[in-house]
VEXLO-957501 format. One record per residue: residue in three letters; x, y, z of N, C-alpha, C in turn. Coordinates in steps of 0.2 Angstrom, whole numbers, plus 5000, padded with zeros to 4 digits. Example, Ala and Ser with C-alpha at 12.3 -4.5 7.8 and 13.67 -1.06 7.14 Angstrom:
ala506649725039506249785039506649845039ser506449895035506849955036506450005039
This chain:
met500449955000500050005000500550065000ser501050065004501450125003501650144998arg501950094993502150104986501550134982leu500950114983500550144979500250214982gly500450234988500350294990500850344988asp501450324988501950364985501850384977leu501550324973501450334966500950394966ile500350404969499750434969500050514971arg500550504976500750584978501250614974arg501650564970502050584965501750614958leu501150584957500650614952500350664953arg500150684960499950744961500450804963gly501050784962501650834964501850844971gln501650804974501750804981502450764983pro502850794988503550764989503550694992arg503850654991503850584993503950585000arg503650535003503650535012504350495013gln504650535017505250495019505150445025ala505550395024505350345029505950365034ser505650335041506050355046506750325045gly507250365048507950345047508250345040ala507950375035508150375028508650435026met509050425022509550475020509150525016pro509350595018509050645014509150645007thr508750675003508950664995509450724993val509850704989510350754986510250774979arg510250844980510250874973510950874970tyr511250834966511850844963512050914959ala511650924956511750994952512051064957thr511751054963511951094967512451084971ser512851034972513351004976513851034977pro514251054982514751094982515451074980leu515351004980515950964978516050974970leu515450964967515550984961515451044958ala515351094961515351154961516051174960ser516451154964517251174964517651164958arg517951214956518451204949519151164951thr519151124945519751074946520451124945pro521051104949521551154948521951134942pro522251184938522551174932523151134933trp523551124937524051084937523951014937arg523350994940523150924939523050904931val522650944928522650934921523250924917lys523650984919524350964915524850894918phe524750884923525050824926524850764921leu524150764922523850694917524050704911ile523950754908524150754900524850744900gly525350774904526050764903526250674905ala525850654909526050574912525750534905ile525250554902524950514896525450524891gly525750584890526250604884526950564885leu527150564892527750524894527750454893gly527150424895527050354893527050344886phe526650384881526850374875527450374872val527850424874528650424873528950364875val528850344880529250284883529050214878leu528350224876528150164872528450174865met528350224862528750244856529550214856gly529950234862530550234862530650154863arg530250124868530450054867530250024860ala529750044857529650004851530150024845ala530550084845531050094842531750054844trp531850034851532350004852532249924850ile531649914849531549844848531549824840gln531149874836531049874830531649904825ile532149944828532649974825533349964827ile533449994834534049984837534349924839his533949874842534149814844533749754840asn533749774835533149724830533549664829asp534149654828534549594827534449544833phe534449564838534449524844533749494845tyr533249534844532549494844532449454838leu532649474833532649424827533049364828gln533649364832533949304833533549264838gln533249304844532949254848532249224845gly531949274840531449234838531549184833ala532249184829532349134825532649074828ser532849084835533049014839532548974841arg531849004841531248964843531148914837tyr531248934831531148884826531648874821glu532248914820532848904816533348854819arg533648814817534148774818534748774814arg535448774818536048774814536348704815ile536448674809536548614808537148614805glu537748584809538448584807538548534802leu538948544797539148484791539748474793pro540048424796540648394798541148404792ala541648424791542248404788542648344789ala542748314783543148244783543848264785arg544148224789544948234791545348204785gly545948234784546348214779546548144778gln546648104773547048044775547748064775ile548148004777548748014778549047944775thr549447954769549647904764550347894764asp550647834761551447824761551547854754arg552147854752552447884746552047854740tyr551747804739551347774735550647784735gly550347814740549747814740549247764743glu549647724747549447674752549147704759leu548647684761548247724767548747704774leu548947754777549147744785548747774789ala548147814788547747844792547047864788ser546547844789545947884786545447884792ser544747904790544347924794543747874791val543247844796542747804795542147814798pro541447814796540947824801540947784807ala540747804812540647764820540247794823pro539747754826539147794829539347794837ser539147844840539247854847538647864851leu538647814857538047814860537947864866trp537347894867537247944872536447924875ala536347964880535747954883535548014887ile534948024888534448064892534148034900pro534648024904534447984910533747994912lys533548054912532848064915532248034910asp532448024905531947994900531947914900ile532447884904532547824904532147784910asp531647744907531247704913531247634910thr531747584913531747524911531947494917ser532047414916532147374921532847354921asp533047334927533747324928534047274923ala533547224921533747174917533947204909gln533547254907533747294901534347334901leu534547354909535147404909535647354909arg535547284911536147244913536347224906arg535847214900536047204894536447264891leu536147324892536547374888537247374891ala537347374898537947374901538347324898lys538247274897538647214894538847234887leu538347254883538547284876538947344876leu539047374880539447444881540247414886asp540147354887540747324891540747364897met540347364901540247404907539947354911thr540047364918539547334924539047364925leu538447334928537747374929537947434933ser538347424939538447484943538847544940asp539347524935539647584932539247624928leu538647574924538147614919537747654924lys537447634929537047674934537447734937lys538047724939538447784941538547834935arg538647814929538647864923538147894922leu537447864921536847894921536547934927gly536947934932536747974937537148044939thr537648044933537948114933537648174931asn537248164926536948214924536148194920pro535648234923534948204920534848214913asn535248264910534948284903535348264897phe536048234899536548214894537148174896val537248124895537848094896538148044889trp538748044888538947994883538847924887leu538847884883538847804885539347764883arg539547774877540247754873540247794867arg540847814867541047854859541247794854gln541147804848541447774842541347704844val540847674843540847604845540747564837asp540847504836540747464831539847474828asp539747454822539147464820538647424822asp538847354823538647294826538347314833val538747344837538647364844537947414844ala538047454840537647514840536847484838gln536847424832536247404831536047354836lys536447324840536147284846535947344852val536147394852535947434857535247464855ala535147474849534447494845533947434846ala534247384847533747324846533347324853leu533747354858533447354865532847394867lys532747454862532247494862532147524869ile532647544872532647584878532547664877asp532047684878531847764878532447794882gly532647844878533147894882533847884879val533947824875534547804873534647814865tyr535147854863535147864857535847854852ala535947864848536547854844536747924839leu537347934838537547994835538047974831arg538047994823538447974818539148014820glu539647984821540348024821540947984817ser541448004817542047964812542547964817lys542947904816543447884819544047864815arg544747874817545347854813545447774813gln545547744807545847684806546647694803tyr547047644807547747644805547847584803pro547847564797547947494794548547474796glu549147504796549847474797549947464805gly549347474809549547464816550147484820glu550447434823551047444827551747464822ala551647444816552247454812552347534811ala551847554810551947644808551647694814ala551547664819551247694825551647764827his552347754827552647814828552847864825ile552647854818552547904814551847924812val551447894812550747924810550447944815gly550647914823550247954828549547924829phe549147974831548347964833548048024835thr547448024834546948074837546648054844asn546348114846545948084852545148084849leu544648084854544048074852543648134848glu544048184849543748254846544048264840asp544448204837544748214831545448274830gln545648274837546348314837546848274838gly547348294833548048254833548348264840gln548548204842548948194849549748174848glu549848144843550548124842550748114834gly551348114832551648104826551148154821val551148124814551048154809550248184811glu549848154813549148174816549348254820leu549748254824549948324828550248374824ala550748334820551248394817550948424810phe550348394807550048434802549248424804gln549048454810548448464813548148514808lys548348564807548148624803547748594795gln548248554793548248534786547548484786leu547648434791547148374791546448394793val546348434797545748444800545148474796gly545348524792544848554788544348604791his543848614788543448664791542748644791asp542248644795541648624796541248674792gly540648644789540048694785539548704790val539048744787538548754792537848754786arg537248734789536648734786536048754791his535748814789535248844792534448814790val534148784795533548754792532948784798ile532248764795531748784800531548724802lys531348694808531148644811530448654814asp529948604813529448614817529448584825arg528848584829528948574835529148474837leu529148444832529348384832530048374830gly530348424828531148424826531148414818arg530648414815530748394808531048444804val531348434800531548494794530948524790val530848574790530248604786530548634780glu531148674781531448714774532048734777ser532548744770533148774772533048854772val533548884776533448964775534148974775gly534349034771535049064772535449024766asp536049054767536549024762536848964766leu536948904761537348844763538048864764val538248844769539148854770539348784768pro539648754763539848684764540548674766ala540548604769541148584773541748584769glu542248604771542948594768543448544770asp543448494767543748434770544548454770gly544848404776545448414777545948394771gln546548424771547048404764547248334767ser547448294762547848234764548548244764val548948214769549648224768549948144766his550448164762550848114758551548104761leu551648054765552348044769552848014763ser553548024764553947994761554047914762ile553747904768553747834771553547784766asp553847724763553747674760553347614766ala552647604765552347564770552647494769lys552847454764553247394764553847394767ile554247444766554947454769554747464776gln554347504778554347524785554047454789phe553547414786553347354790553947304790phe554447294785554947264786555547264791ala555547334791556047374796555747354803tyr555147364804554847354811554847284811gln554847234808554747174809555547144811cys556147164807556747154809556947184816ile556847244818557047264824556647234830arg555947214829555547184833555947114835asp556047084829556347004831557047014834ala557447064832558147064837558047094844val557647124845557447154852557347084855ala556847044853556646974856557046934855glu557546924851558146874851558646884856his558646944858559246964862558946994869lys558346984869558047014875558247064878ala558147124871558447194874557747234876lys557947294878557447344881557047374876ala557447394870557047434865557547424859gly557347454854557647444847557347504842ser557747524838557547574833557947564826val557547584821557847584814557647634810val558047684807558047734802558347694795val557847724790558047714783557947784778leu558547804776558447874772558647864765asp558247894760558447894754559047934754ala559647924753560247964753560248014747leu559848004742559848054736559348104737thr558748094741558248154740558248174749gly558548134753558248144760557848134763glu557248084759556648064762556648004766val556448014772556247964776555947894774leu556247834772555747784769555547744775ala555947734781555647694787555947734793leu555547724798555747744804555247704810ala555647654812555247594817555647594823asn555147574828555347574835554947524838val555247484844555047434847555247454855pro554947444859554047434859553647484855ser553147454853552547504849552047494853tyr551447514848550747514851550347504844asn549647484846549147494841548847564841pro548847604836548547674837547747664838ser547447614836546847604836546547574843asp546947554847546847524853547247544859arg547147604862547747624866547447624874arg547047574875546747564882547347554887his547847514886548447494889549047534886leu548947584884549647614882550047644887thr550747634887551147664892551647704889gly551947744893552547794890553047754887glu553247704888553747664886553647644878gln553047624877552747614870552647684866leu552447734870552347794864552947834863arg553647814866554147864864554347844857asn554547894852554747884846555647894848arg555847824849556647824851557047854845ala556947844840557447864835557447934834leu556947974837556848044837557048074844thr556848034848556748084854557348054860asp557647994858558147964864558847994860thr559248014866559948024863560447974867phe560947964865561547924868562047944864glu562747924868563347944865563547884861pro563647914855563747874848564347824848gly564747834852565347774851565747784845ser565847724843566447724837566047754830thr565447754830565047784824565447854823met565747894828565947964825566647944824lys567047904822567747894821567747914813pro567347904808567347924802567347994801phe567048034804567148104805567748134807val568048104812568848124814569248104809ile569148044805569548034800569548074795ser568948094793568748154787569148204788ile569148234794569648294796570248284794ala570548234797571248224796571448204788leu570948184784571148174778571048244773glu570448274775570248344772570848394772thr571148384779571548434780572448414778gly572448364774572948334772573548314778arg573348304783573748284788573848204787val573548174784573648104783573348074776lys573548014773573247984768572947924770pro572547884766572247824768572647784771thr573347784767573947744768574247754773thr574347814776574647844782574647784789val575347764791575347724797575347754804ile574947734808574847764815575047694819ser575547714825575747674828575147664834thr574747604836574347604842574747564847ala575247544846575547494852575647544858pro575647524863575547444867574747424867gly574347464864573547454863573347504869his573647554871573347594877573747674878leu573347704878573647784879573347824885thr573847844888573747894895573747964893ile573248004893573148074894572848104900asp573248154901573048184907572748134913gly573048084915572948034919572347984919ser572147994912571647944910571847904905thr571747834905571947784900571347764895ile571647774888571247754883571547694881ser571047644879571447574877570947544872asp571347504867570947454863570747394865asp570247344864570147284867570647234865his570947234859571447194857572147244854pro572747234857573247274854573347274847asn573347324842573447304836574147324832gly574547354836575247384832575047434829asp575547434823575547494818574847464812leu574447534812573847514808573947594803thr573647564797573447614791572847654794ile572747724791572147754792571547704791glu571647674786571047624784570947574789gln571547544792571447494797571147514803ile571247584804570947614811570247614812ile569947624805569147624804568947544804gln569347504801569147434800569147394808lys569647414811569747374817569547414823ser569147474822568947524827569347534832ser570047564831570547584835570347654839asn570347634846570247694850570847744850val571347704851572047724852572147764845gly572147744839572147764832571847834832thr571247834834570847894832570947954837ala571147924844571347974849572048014847lys572547974844573148014841572948054836leu572448044831572248094826571948144829ala571548144834571148184838571648244841leu572148224843572748254847573048314843gln572948304836573348344831572948384828met572348394830571848444828571648494834gln571448544832571148594835570448584838pro570148594843569548574845568948624841arg569148664838568748704834568548664828glu569148624825569048594819568548534820met568648494826568148444827567348474828trp567248534832566748554833566348584827asp566648604822566448624816566148564812met566548514812566348454808565748424811phe565748424818565148384820564548444820thr564548504821563948534820563848544811ala564248544807564148534799563648484798val563848424801563448364800562748364804gly562548404808562048414812562048394819leu562548384821562448364828562448424833gly562048424839561948474843561448534841gln561048504835560548544832559948504830lys559248534832558648494829558548484823pro558548424820558348404813557748454811gln557848464805557348514803556748464799leu556448434803555948364801555248384801gly555048444805554348454806553948404810phe554348364814554048314818554048334826pro553448314829553448324836554048284840gly554348314845554748274850555548274848val555648294842556348294838556748324844val557448294845557848324850558348344847thr558848394851559448424848560148374850gly560048344855560748314858561248344862arg561748334863562148374867562848384864leu563148434862563748454860563948524863arg564448514867564648574871565048614867pro565048684869565548734865566248714864tyr566748714861567248684860567848724864lys567648784865568148824870568148804878ser567648754880567748724886567948654886trp568148624880568448564880569148544885arg569248514886569948494889570148434885arg570748424886571148374881570848314880ile570648274886570448224887569748214884glu569348274885568748264883568648274875gln569248304872569248324865569348244863val569748204865570048144864569348084864thr569048084869568448054870567948064865met567848124863567348154858567548114851ser568248094851568448074844568148014842tyr567947964848567747894847567047894851gly566647954852565947954853565647964860tyr566247984866566047984872566048054874gly565648084879565648164879565148204875leu564848174871564248214867563748164866ser563148184863562548134862562148164857ala561848114852561448114847560848074846ser560448074842559948024841559947974836leu559847924835559947874830559747914823phe559247954823559047984816559648034815gln559948074820560448124818561048094816leu561148024819561847994815561647964807ala561047944806560847924800560947994795his560648044798560748094793561448114792ala561848124797562648144797562948104792tyr562748034792563147994787562947994780thr562448044778562348054772562848094768ile563348124771563848154767564448114765phe564448034767564747994765564447964759ala563747954758563447934752563347974746thr563448044748563148084743563948134740asp564648104742565048144740565248194744gly564948204749565248254753564648304755thr564148294752563548344756563148314759leu562848354765562348344770561648334767thr561248304766560548304762560148334766pro559648374764559148404769558648344770val558448324776557848284777557248294776thr556748254776555948274775555648204777ile555148204781554648154782554048144776leu554048194771553448214767553848194761lys553348174756553548144749553748214745arg554448214743554548264739554248254733gly554048314729553648314724552848314724gly552548324720551748324720551448254718met551048224723550648164720550248174714asp550048244712549648244707549848224700asp550448254698550648254693551448224691gly551548194698552148154697552848194697lys552748264694553348294694553748324701ala554548314701554848324707554848404708lys554648424715554548494717555048504722arg555648544723556048544727556048614731ser555448654731555348714734555248714741gly554948654743554848644750554848574753phe554748564759554648494762553848484763leu553348514764552748514763552248494757asn552048424758551748404751551048384753val550448424752549848404754549348414748ser548748374749548348384743547648374745his547148394742546448374744546348294743pro545948264747545748204745545448184739gly545748144736545548124729545948134725glu546348174726546848194721547548144721gly547748114716548348084714548348024719asp547647994718547647924722547847854719asp548047874713548347804707549047794710pro549247734714549747714715550247714709val550047684703550547684698550847744696asp550347794696550647854693551147884698asn551147864704551547904710552247864711glu552347824710552947784710553547814708val553947824712554547864710555147824707pro555547844702555947814698556547784702ser556847734700557347704704557947744706val558047784701558647834703558247904703pro558047934708557747994708558148054707val558048114705558548174706558648204713pro559348184714559548204720559448294722val559348294728559248364731559848394732gln559748464732560548494733560648494740gly561248474743561448484750561948534751thr562148534758562748584760563348534760arg563848574757564448544755564848544763val565048484764565348474771566148454769ile566248404767566948384763566848374756ser567548364754567648364747567448284743pro567348284738567048214735567548164737glu568248184735568748134736568848114742thr568748154749568748134755568148084757ala567548104754567048064754567147974752arg567347994745567447924742568047874746glu568447924749569047884754568747844759val568247884763567947864768567447794768arg567147814762566547764760567047684759lys567647694757568047644755568247594762met568447644767568547614773567947594777leu567447614775566847594778566647524776ser566847514769566847444766567147394769leu567747414771568147364775567847344781val567447394784567247364791566747294791thr566447284785566047244784566347174780ala566947184778567347144774567747094779pro567947034778568246984782568847034786gly568947024793569347064797569147124799gly568547154797568147194800567647174806thr567447254809567047224815566347214813ala566147214807565347194805565347154800pro565647094798565447064792564747034792lys564347024798563747014798563247064794ala563647114792563247164789563147164781gln563647124778563547104772562847084770thr562647104763562047084760562147044755met561647004752561546964747561547004740gly561947014736561947044730562147114731tyr562247144736562447224737563047234740ser563447284738564047314743563847354747val564047334754563847384759564347414763gly564347454766564847484771564547524777gly564847524783564647564788565147564793lys564747584800565247594806564847554812thr565047504815564847484821564847534827gly564447524833564547564839564247524844thr564747524850564447484856564847534861ala564347554866564547604872564147584878his564447594884564247584890563647634891lys563147614894562447654895562747704902gln562647764902562747814906562147804911glu562447794918562047764924562247824930gly561847874931561947934937562547964934arg563147974937563748004935564247974931gly564147904930564647864928564347824923tyr564547764921564447724916564147644919ala563547624917563547554920563847504916gly564047454921564547404919564347344914asn563647334915563447284911562847294907lys562747364906562247384901562547424895tyr562347404889562647434883562047454877arg562247504874561847504867562347494862ala562047454856562347424851561947454844trp562447474840562047514834562547504827phe562247514823562647504816562347544811val562847604808562547654804562947624797gly562547624792562947604785562647624780ile562947624773562647644766562747574762ala562147594757562147524753561747564745pro562047534740562647514738563247554739ile563847524741564447564744564647594738asn564647564731564947594725564547654722asn563947654722563347694722562847704726pro563047744731562547744737561847764736arg561347724738560647754738560347754745ile560547734749560147724755560547724761val560347764767560847754774560347724778val560647674782560147634786560547634793ala560247664798560547654805560147614810val560347574814560047524818560347524826met559847534831560047534837559647494841val560047454845559747404850559947424856asp559547424861559647454869559547404873glu560247384876560247344883560047274880pro560547234875560447174874560647134879thr560347074881560447034888560746964886val560546944880560646864877561146874873gly561646834873562146834867562546904868ser562946904862563346974862562947044862tyr563347084864563147154865563447194860tyr563847164856564247204852563747244845gly563847294841563547324837563647274831gly564147244829564347194824563947144823glu563747124831563447064832562547064832val562347114835561747134836561347164831ala561747234830561447274826561547264818ala562147244817562247234810561947184805pro561747124809561247074804560547114803val560247154807559647184806559847244799phe560347264800560547324794560547284788ser560847214787560947184781560147164779lys559747134783559047114781558647174779val558747234781558347284779558647314773val559347314772559647354765559447304760gln559247234761559147194756558447204754gln558047214759557247214756557147294754thr557547334756557447414754557647424746leu558247394746558547404738558147354733asn557947304735557447274730556847304729arg556547334735555947384733555947444729leu556647474730556747534727556847504719gly557047454718557347434711557947444710val558347454714559147454714559347374711met559747384706560047324702560547294708pro560647244708561347204713561947234711asp562447244713563047254710563647214712leu563447164716563747094717563547034714ser563846994711563746934707563746864712val564046874718564146814722563946824728gln563746784732563646794740564146804743pro564346864747564846864751564846814757lys565646794759565746744764565746774771ile565146744775565146784780565546744787val566046784789566546754794566446784801gln566846764807566646784813566946854813ala566546884816566646974818567246974824glu567747014823568147034827567847074833pro567947064840567647104844568047184843glu567547234843567647294841567847334847ser568147394847568347434852567747484854phe567747504859567147554862567347634859
């Protein structure tokens, strides 16, 4: 009823009755609050704030769209674009005829996302067995990182296939490449090896890392949310494969040299052994073998003893192999002739309180016989006629006390003290190889002066001349080409008599020929190394046997035995140096231990090079006389 009464009064124009306690009616048009004027500063503040906000938004837009646009484009692209690396193939290492010494082959690597692996212990046990691991080791590896772990790098294809057959979620395979070394232990110290990241660690793999490694390419693609490639974007940068390195090594000569020194070390129960074969005309290293060795493809149990490239890294007192150089000085200066007689009686000589002796008294000896009999006394008397500077100049001229320019890691300089500090006794002992040190490779290199009529041939581990066209290039030692170039072995065979390289003159041709004749007497009956004689070829050389240094003195029962020689002696083509360290069974003399290895290596090397025999009958092998130290 109250609502009806209010309606009637409203129609009559009467005011509405207010209920008790109700708020009074407000007339907004006459409100004092609305009637007040707004201050001008408030309007300006609001307009300024809106304008400032607009400027900030415009600046932010400019920063994103103009100034820092590249960053945001990159961030956006990273959500859908992917950069796929195109790995470059590592270059091959080949011998002088193109035979592979090292190459890369595809090899899968197994990896896992541990947090995605949800399988039974039985499955994990099968996986561990395939990976050659125990279950506990596998679980320990999976526990190192929940997002990514390597399970086994560079496994065989059959292993990867068996792992895939287990169908374990979270276990994947990635295609990589690994190096293969077909020659195994025989060429290990030359070729070296790489690590799992394809970085050279030893040998040629390390020395020519920049040439072998190449440059990876890149391809930009767009992928969907499932990781599938939708399309390629941008320019494709192709991979640039590494260059192949062509060594001067002959794989067959290398293998035979390794076999010979391995058998000699085993026969004499020696500690180690080395062989170096040089082409005397070109300075190319045809073989460089060491025992003990290792398999570059399986280095799980590799030791430092196996890893050492002894022919290049180990130095020793060269003993009697130094005598031909002292004789060369005497001949070159006109002090003596080959037929000059020197008295070595009574078989010993005392200098400054120290006594030098021969193993057996020889009486009067010609210069030729001093080399043939390896007389310490005769050599010492010649050395006493010389100035220290003369001997020092000769030794340095043939490369002693200097690092061989071979471009190979680990090459040593040896030891040759300045001549001004030599005492008389030191000068004498140096004349027969004590008081200085050299590597086997340095000795082989030094002997090239006798094979080339007086010039020291520059050496190289790389094939001289290009593999591409077969033409000899004499401008440098490095010889690399891209894979696929010059792979035909027939086109790359060197002629049997290559063009000699220009060497450094050390002695006259006449002196070199005279010393070479003396070296041939060493291998003849009555010399210290008749066992160096080779079927069908004339040879010459010099034995060496020396006590090993131990502390500040010399070990009484430890020796190094070696032989350095030239063949054929009348028209030299190769220099071969052999060293056997600590022979313990049978003889320890160089003529008995190292000379037979020299004979076998020379026989095979000259046959391989196509050098015609210069002897029609087999030399008669006779018992060697014990040599002097």
